N, CA, C and O of each residue as an XYZ file, in Angstrom:
608
protein
N     187.114    170.712    134.793
C     186.653    169.422    134.415
C     185.121    169.513    134.144
O     184.399    170.130    134.926
N     184.640    168.912    133.060
C     183.213    168.990    132.724
C     182.323    168.363    133.807
O     182.753    167.506    134.579
N     181.086    168.820    133.830
C     180.081    168.319    134.773
C     179.994    166.820    134.771
O     180.022    166.177    135.821
N     179.884    166.245    133.542
C     179.709    164.799    133.424
C     180.877    164.014    134.027
O     180.679    162.888    134.483
N     182.096    164.586    134.040
C     183.226    163.858    134.646
C     183.305    164.050    136.137
O     184.054    163.340    136.808
N     182.554    164.991    136.678
C     182.541    165.222    138.121
C     181.354    164.471    138.819
O     181.355    164.276    140.035
N     180.359    164.066    138.006
C     179.226    163.351    138.600
C     179.687    161.985    139.167
O     180.378    161.225    138.489
N     179.301    161.703    140.380
C     179.669    160.464    141.026
C     178.526    159.431    140.750
O     177.417    159.562    141.268
N     178.828    158.451    139.953
C     177.782    157.486    139.511
C     177.009    156.914    140.701
O     175.795    156.729    140.617
N     177.692    156.636    141.790
C     177.032    156.052    142.963
C     176.277    157.091    143.781
O     175.658    156.759    144.791
N     176.326    158.354    143.346
C     175.601    159.414    144.040
C     174.588    160.063    143.103
O     174.290    161.251    143.223
N     174.058    159.265    142.160
C     173.006    159.747    141.322
C     171.730    158.993    141.765
O     171.707    157.762    141.777
N     170.678    159.740    142.125
C     169.470    159.114    142.580
C     168.310    159.683    141.725
O     168.056    160.887    141.712
N     167.645    158.798    141.040
C     166.529    159.181    140.218
C     165.186    158.965    140.901
O     164.979    157.932    141.537
N     164.299    159.893    140.784
C     162.928    159.800    141.331
C     162.965    159.587    142.851
O     162.211    158.787    143.404
N     163.861    160.325    143.501
C     163.977    160.249    144.956
C     162.680    160.734    145.620
O     162.136    161.780    145.267
N     162.216    159.966    146.564
C     161.040    160.325    147.358
C     161.574    160.999    148.641
O     162.242    160.368    149.460
N     161.264    162.270    148.784
C     161.699    163.035    149.961
C     160.611    163.902    150.434
O     159.814    164.398    149.637
N     160.548    164.107    151.724
C     159.493    164.961    152.345
C     159.939    166.447    152.412
O     159.111    167.357    152.356
N     161.247    166.659    152.532
C     161.737    168.035    152.674
C     163.152    168.103    152.118
O     163.750    167.080    151.784
N     163.693    169.347    152.021
C     165.008    169.529    151.471
C     166.097    168.881    152.262
O     167.111    168.457    151.707
N     165.895    168.796    153.590
C     166.975    168.148    154.421
C     167.056    166.623    154.089
O     168.138    166.039    154.141
N     165.914    165.993    153.753
C     165.942    164.621    153.344
C     166.811    164.439    152.148
O     167.581    163.480    152.086
N     166.715    165.352    151.162
C     167.433    165.250    149.917
C     168.919    165.402    150.222
O     169.735    164.612    149.745
N     169.276    166.413    151.014
C     170.686    166.658    151.354
C     171.270    165.468    152.089
O     172.414    165.096    151.827
N     170.526    164.858    152.999
C     171.026    163.705    153.749
C     171.240    162.519    152.887
O     172.227    161.809    153.078
N     170.375    162.253    151.941
C     170.535    161.112    151.045
C     171.776    161.334    150.152
O     172.663    160.484    150.074
N     171.807    162.493    149.489
C     172.943    162.747    148.573
C     174.277    162.847    149.331
O     175.294    162.334    148.865
N     174.269    163.505    150.496
C     175.495    163.613    151.296
C     175.960    162.208    151.761
O     177.158    161.926    151.762
N     175.029    161.351    152.145
C     175.341    159.975    152.510
C     175.957    159.206    151.385
O     176.871    158.408    151.596
N     175.467    159.434    150.188
C     176.016    158.729    149.020
C     177.445    159.223    148.749
O     178.343    158.421    148.496
N     177.644    160.517    148.801
C     179.002    161.076    148.560
C     179.991    160.560    149.656
O     181.148    160.248    149.376
N     179.494    160.491    150.872
C     180.384    160.006    151.967
C     180.709    158.496    151.771
O     181.854    158.072    151.925
N     179.684    157.719    151.433
C     179.908    156.260    151.246
C     180.872    156.010    150.080
O     181.606    155.022    150.075
N     180.862    156.925    149.081
C     181.719    156.772    147.901
C     183.153    157.329    148.165
O     184.034    157.248    147.309
N     183.347    157.899    149.395
C     184.694    158.399    149.708
C     185.032    159.793    149.205
O     186.202    160.159    149.097
N     184.006    160.560    148.901
C     184.233    161.905    148.388
C     184.244    163.035    149.409
O     184.837    164.091    149.190
N     183.563    162.781    150.548
C     183.383    163.830    151.540
C     183.615    163.246    153.006
O     183.501    162.047    153.260
N     183.933    164.168    153.891
C     184.057    163.802    155.323
C     182.728    163.637    155.930
O     181.724    164.052    155.352
N     182.677    163.034    157.098
C     181.396    162.825    157.805
C     180.775    164.115    158.229
O     179.582    164.138    158.531
N     181.538    165.225    158.271
C     181.038    166.589    158.583
C     180.290    167.253    157.435
O     179.599    168.253    157.627
N     180.435    166.688    156.238
C     179.903    167.341    155.035
C     178.397    167.620    155.074
O     177.955    168.754    154.890
N     177.626    166.563    155.317
C     176.190    166.692    155.210
C     175.648    167.762    156.218
O     174.852    168.618    155.831
N     176.063    167.710    157.445
C     175.646    168.700    158.410
C     176.080    170.126    157.999
O     175.340    171.090    158.200
N     177.241    170.234    157.446
C     177.720    171.527    156.983
C     176.901    172.041    155.836
O     176.631    173.240    155.768
N     176.492    171.176    154.927
C     175.609    171.635    153.832
C     174.284    172.089    154.375
O     173.768    173.118    153.938
N     173.717    171.373    155.300
C     172.392    171.790    155.873
C     172.549    173.103    156.600
O     171.678    173.957    156.443
N     173.587    173.337    157.382
C     173.776    174.608    158.042
C     173.972    175.745    157.063
O     173.457    176.839    157.294
N     174.691    175.532    155.988
C     174.924    176.541    155.022
C     173.597    176.888    154.263
O     173.309    178.048    153.972
N     172.841    175.855    153.973
C     171.615    176.051    153.216
C     170.625    176.912    154.024
O     169.817    177.631    153.437
N     170.682    176.845    155.336
C     169.774    177.634    156.205
C     170.068    179.110    156.072
O     169.131    179.904    156.157
N     171.287    179.528    155.871
C     171.647    180.936    155.779
C     171.926    181.434    154.393
O     171.738    182.612    154.089
N     172.389    180.505    153.527
C     172.694    180.847    152.135
C     171.970    179.827    151.250
O     172.589    178.878    150.768
N     170.702    180.011    151.042
C     169.937    178.967    150.321
C     170.325    178.934    148.816
O     170.872    179.897    148.280
N     170.023    177.801    148.167
C     170.444    177.576    146.823
C     169.321    177.228    145.823
O     169.597    176.757    144.720
N     168.054    177.462    146.218
C     166.966    177.164    145.349
C     166.945    178.173    144.196
O     167.105    179.371    144.426
N     166.754    177.715    142.990
C     166.810    178.546    141.819
C     165.604    178.285    140.889
O     165.546    177.242    140.237
N     164.649    179.222    140.826
C     163.536    179.000    139.907
C     164.037    179.159    138.422
O     164.759    180.097    138.083
N     163.603    178.176    137.562
C     164.088    178.192    136.206
C     163.055    178.797    135.234
O     163.374    179.123    134.091
N     161.844    178.933    135.711
C     160.821    179.517    134.825
C     160.150    178.476    133.931
O     159.312    178.828    133.102
N     160.506    177.202    134.087
C     159.869    176.146    133.327
C     159.078    175.303    134.244
O     158.547    175.756    135.258
N     159.004    173.993    133.852
C     158.241    173.021    134.678
C     158.960    172.599    135.935
O     158.341    172.177    136.912
N     160.279    172.716    135.901
C     161.093    172.220    137.012
C     162.080    173.259    137.501
O     162.643    174.023    136.716
N     162.279    173.278    138.800
C     163.284    174.174    139.421
C     164.435    173.363    139.978
O     164.337    172.142    140.092
N     165.554    174.047    140.334
C     166.751    173.331    140.726
C     167.289    173.931    142.031
O     166.983    175.072    142.376
N     168.085    173.147    142.737
C     168.874    173.575    143.899
C     170.296    173.090    143.730
O     170.527    172.050    143.113
N     171.245    173.821    144.266
C     172.656    173.491    144.164
C     173.309    173.571    145.529
O     174.201    174.395    145.730
N     172.895    172.743    146.470
C     173.509    172.820    147.795
C     174.968    172.452    147.762
O     175.397    171.629    146.953
N     175.723    173.060    148.640
C     177.176    172.832    148.779
C     177.684    173.391    150.067
O     176.898    173.978    150.811
N     178.912    173.254    150.376
C     179.560    173.817    151.585
C     181.030    174.019    151.367
O     181.535    173.834    150.260
N     181.714    174.393    152.403
C     183.133    174.779    152.353
C     184.006    173.557    151.961
O     183.655    172.411    152.242
N     185.107    173.831    151.330
C     186.012    172.796    150.839
C     186.652    171.970    151.957
O     187.144    170.872    151.696
N     186.656    172.468    153.179
C     187.291    171.731    154.293
C     186.544    170.385    154.563
O     187.092    169.493    155.210
N     185.338    170.260    154.078
C     184.536    169.055    154.343
C     184.662    168.062    153.220
O     184.030    167.007    153.271
N     185.467    168.356    152.188
C     185.565    167.540    150.996
C     186.923    166.825    150.913
O     187.978    167.414    151.150
N     186.848    165.520    150.563
C     188.106    164.771    150.350
C     188.589    164.816    148.933
O     189.783    164.963    148.671
N     187.627    164.685    147.988
C     187.974    164.840    146.575
C     186.722    165.305    145.864
O     185.612    165.024    146.316
N     186.884    166.023    144.740
C     185.765    166.673    144.092
C     184.805    165.663    143.467
O     185.220    164.663    142.880
N     183.519    165.950    143.608
C     182.454    165.154    143.025
C     181.142    165.865    143.118
O     180.986    166.822    143.876
N     180.200    165.395    142.347
C     178.860    165.996    142.355
C     177.809    164.847    142.466
O     177.839    163.862    141.728
N     176.903    165.042    143.417
C     175.731    164.144    143.529
C     174.623    164.801    142.768
O     174.578    166.025    142.643
N     173.707    163.975    142.247
C     172.589    164.479    141.450
C     171.356    163.725    141.774
O     171.396    162.505    141.934
N     170.213    164.439    141.881
C     168.941    163.730    142.100
C     167.850    164.436    141.329
O     167.818    165.659    141.187
N     166.931    163.570    140.824
C     165.617    164.055    140.386
C     164.685    163.626    141.517
O     164.872    162.578    142.135
N     163.685    164.454    141.772
C     162.759    164.173    142.835
C     161.424    163.725    142.322
O     160.906    164.252    141.338
N     160.861    162.729    143.011
C     159.562    162.164    142.613
C     158.496    163.258    142.676
O     157.658    163.368    141.782
N     158.533    164.049    143.719
C     157.710    165.256    143.772
C     158.583    166.378    144.379
O     159.473    166.129    145.192
N     158.294    167.606    143.955
C     159.146    168.719    144.353
C     159.137    168.929    145.893
O     158.136    168.676    146.563
N     160.266    169.391    146.413
C     160.383    169.812    147.798
C     160.857    171.249    147.797
O     161.562    171.678    146.884
N     160.472    171.989    148.816
C     160.853    173.420    148.861
C     162.253    173.671    149.382
O     162.614    173.217    150.468
N     163.021    174.381    148.620
C     164.249    174.964    149.024
C     163.980    176.463    149.040
O     163.082    176.917    148.330
N     164.720    177.252    149.821
C     164.520    178.664    149.785
C     165.276    179.267    148.566
O     166.300    178.745    148.126
N     164.743    180.347    148.066
C     165.272    180.998    146.870
C     166.612    181.637    147.171
O     166.753    182.353    148.162
N     167.632    181.373    146.292
C     168.955    181.942    146.523
C     168.961    183.457    146.416
O     169.756    184.119    147.082
N     168.076    184.022    145.578
C     168.006    185.466    145.400
C     167.171    186.123    146.490
O     167.573    187.141    147.053
N     165.999    185.542    146.793
C     165.131    186.052    147.841
C     164.770    184.932    148.811
O     163.793    184.218    148.585
N     165.552    184.760    149.903
C     165.354    183.663    150.797
C     163.972    183.617    151.450
O     163.635    182.603    152.061
N     163.169    184.657    151.349
C     161.843    184.584    151.932
C     160.836    183.818    151.030
O     159.701    183.538    151.414
N     161.319    183.503    149.819
C     160.439    182.773    148.873
C     160.886    181.283    148.822
O     162.079    180.978    148.805
N     159.919    180.405    148.799
C     160.175    179.009    148.612
C     160.246    178.626    147.131
O     159.493    179.181    146.330
N     161.096    177.725    146.753
C     161.203    177.282    145.363
C     160.926    175.738    145.355
O     161.649    174.987    146.009
N     159.883    175.275    144.616
C     159.590    173.844    144.591
C     160.560    173.145    143.670
O     160.365    173.132    142.454
N     161.606    172.564    144.234
C     162.714    172.000    143.483
C     162.464    170.532    143.094
O     161.963    169.726    143.878
N     162.846    170.229    141.826
C     162.703    168.902    141.325
C     164.086    168.240    140.924
O     164.210    167.021    140.807
N     165.080    169.113    140.729
C     166.421    168.612    140.408
C     167.433    169.163    141.400
O     167.365    170.339    141.757
N     168.344    168.359    141.839
C     169.357    168.846    142.820
C     170.738    168.382    142.344
O     170.966    167.199    142.094
N     171.641    169.344    142.229
C     173.018    169.087    141.968
C     173.726    169.450    143.274
O     173.754    170.629    143.627
N     174.299    168.491    144.006
C     174.977    168.765    145.243
C     176.478    168.694    145.050
O     177.036    167.642    144.739
N     177.129    169.856    145.245
C     178.543    169.984    144.937
C     179.412    169.614    146.128
O     179.135    169.989    147.267
N     180.485    168.858    145.828
C     181.551    168.636    146.759
C     182.841    168.954    146.040
O     183.426    168.112    145.359
N     183.274    170.209    146.213
C     184.435    170.675    145.489
C     185.602    170.929    146.464
O     185.403    171.429    147.572
N     186.797    170.581    146.034
C     187.938    170.659    146.893
C     188.754    171.906    146.759
O     189.683    172.123    147.536
N     188.432    172.740    145.785
C     189.147    174.018    145.570
C     188.107    175.154    145.451
O     187.151    175.029    144.686
N     188.285    176.262    146.203
C     187.302    177.339    146.163
C     187.044    177.867    144.740
O     185.890    178.095    144.378
N     188.073    178.062    143.945
C     187.843    178.632    142.616
C     187.068    177.698    141.672
O     186.483    178.136    140.681
N     187.082    176.390    142.011
C     186.378    175.438    141.152
C     184.856    175.632    141.243
O     184.128    175.238    140.331
N     184.387    176.219    142.307
C     182.942    176.382    142.488
C     182.307    177.264    141.408
O     181.245    176.943    140.873
N     182.955    178.344    141.107
C     182.416    179.276    140.073
C     182.344    178.565    138.727
O     181.337    178.662    138.025
N     183.419    177.840    138.359
C     183.440    177.141    137.107
C     182.362    176.086    137.056
O     181.695    175.945    136.031
N     182.172    175.358    138.100
C     181.142    174.270    138.116
C     179.734    174.880    138.101
O     178.833    174.349    137.450
N     179.552    175.965    138.799
C     178.225    176.584    138.718
C     177.916    177.070    137.340
O     176.759    177.025    136.923
N     178.887    177.530    136.621
C     178.679    177.919    135.200
C     178.304    176.720    134.375
O     177.390    176.796    133.554
N     179.005    175.588    134.576
C     178.660    174.305    133.880
C     177.252    173.926    134.152
O     176.499    173.628    133.224
N     176.861    173.928    135.415
C     175.483    173.498    135.772
C     174.490    174.514    135.242
O     173.424    174.120    134.770
N     174.789    175.798    135.296
C     173.854    176.775    134.714
C     173.616    176.486    133.209
O     172.509    176.689    132.710
N     174.594    176.041    132.534
C     174.464    175.650    131.128
C     173.437    174.530    130.925
O     172.730    174.490    129.918
N     173.374    173.641    131.888
C     172.417    172.541    131.856
C     171.036    173.115    132.019
O     170.160    172.857    131.194
N     170.815    173.894    133.073
C     169.412    174.281    133.264
C     168.967    175.501    132.495
O     167.828    175.941    132.654
N     169.819    176.058    131.676
C     169.376    177.046    130.672
C     168.739    176.338    129.460
O     168.036    176.960    128.664
N     168.992    175.067    129.343
C     168.420    174.257    128.254
C     167.220    173.511    128.856
O     167.354    172.414    129.398
N     166.063    174.132    128.742
C     164.870    173.513    129.345
C     164.486    172.163    128.783
O     163.872    171.363    129.490
N     164.828    171.878    127.533
C     164.556    170.550    126.993
C     165.475    169.470    127.646
O     165.073    168.329    127.874
N     166.722    169.902    127.929
C     167.635    169.027    128.658
C     167.124    168.724    130.074
O     167.184    167.584    130.535
N     166.631    169.745    130.740
C     166.040    169.594    132.051
C     164.872    168.594    132.006
O     164.785    167.667    132.812
N     163.995    168.816    131.048
C     162.853    167.910    130.856
C     163.322    166.471    130.629
O     162.741    165.540    131.188
N     164.352    166.279    129.826
C     164.881    164.967    129.571
C     165.487    164.309    130.826
O     165.280    163.121    131.075
N     166.234    165.097    131.606
C     166.773    164.576    132.857
C     165.691    164.062    133.780
O     165.860    163.036    134.440
N     164.580    164.774    133.827
C     163.465    164.399    134.733
C     162.791    163.088    134.321
O     162.152    162.436    135.146
N     162.927    162.702    133.062
C     162.282    161.525    132.531
C     163.122    160.257    132.671
O     162.601    159.150    132.531
N     164.400    160.408    132.942
C     165.324    159.270    132.950
C     165.066    158.315    134.099
O     164.616    158.715    135.172
N     165.361    157.038    133.855
C     165.186    155.986    134.863
C     166.465    155.213    135.087
O     166.470    154.261    135.868
N     167.577    155.595    134.414
C     168.819    154.869    134.523
C     169.955    155.838    134.716
O     170.105    156.799    133.961
N     170.767    155.578    135.747
C     171.868    156.557    136.060
C     172.847    156.658    134.913
O     173.421    157.725    134.694
N     173.063    155.559    134.157
C     173.992    155.660    133.033
C     173.450    156.624    131.974
O     174.229    157.272    131.275
N     172.136    156.723    131.852
C     171.555    157.644    130.880
C     171.812    159.075    131.272
O     171.935    159.937    130.401
N     171.900    159.365    132.596
C     172.198    160.691    133.067
C     173.592    161.086    132.589
O     173.781    162.169    132.034
N     174.529    160.239    132.799
C     175.921    160.495    132.379
C     176.015    160.665    130.875
O     176.712    161.562    130.400
N     175.359    159.859    130.147
C     175.341    159.968    128.672
C     174.724    161.300    128.224
O     175.291    162.018    127.400
N     173.610    161.594    128.757
C     172.909    162.875    128.366
C     173.728    164.088    128.714
O     173.750    165.029    127.921
N     174.411    164.137    129.857
C     175.145    165.304    130.268
C     176.526    165.385    129.567
O     177.192    166.418    129.629
N     176.931    164.326    128.924
C     178.193    164.381    128.121
C     178.012    165.099    126.798
O     178.980    165.554    126.189
N     176.763    165.197    126.358
C     176.492    165.825    125.046
C     176.760    167.309    125.079
O     176.585    167.991    124.068
């Protein structure tokens, strides 16, 4: 299923003000839980996973991304939360965890089947390989615009 069809409208947060990466995970996890997509164990599981298997990804442009997620046992039905951050927060680099990545966009995955993760990561990678699309996402002020832009 395409990225735009997996995005949970009630779990899109634009210009989120956060002090650290755990704030971002807690906000997005809370939105997914409130919308009925994940179990109450989900957010803590994402935080624990991020500590050992970080998901910060430098894009080489003006904005970097993180893709936090956790095991399918914490998910009720598949969905993706999305946030743009008012100011970047550091996530650790997925390739070199000793390096911090100042992240401005977060796609938080709640997938209910293990094989779906690879496919969804490929979809998301397609988004951030298009630096003009990333720039556009960062400028949006309306969640409906996010869905429209990502359907293209």
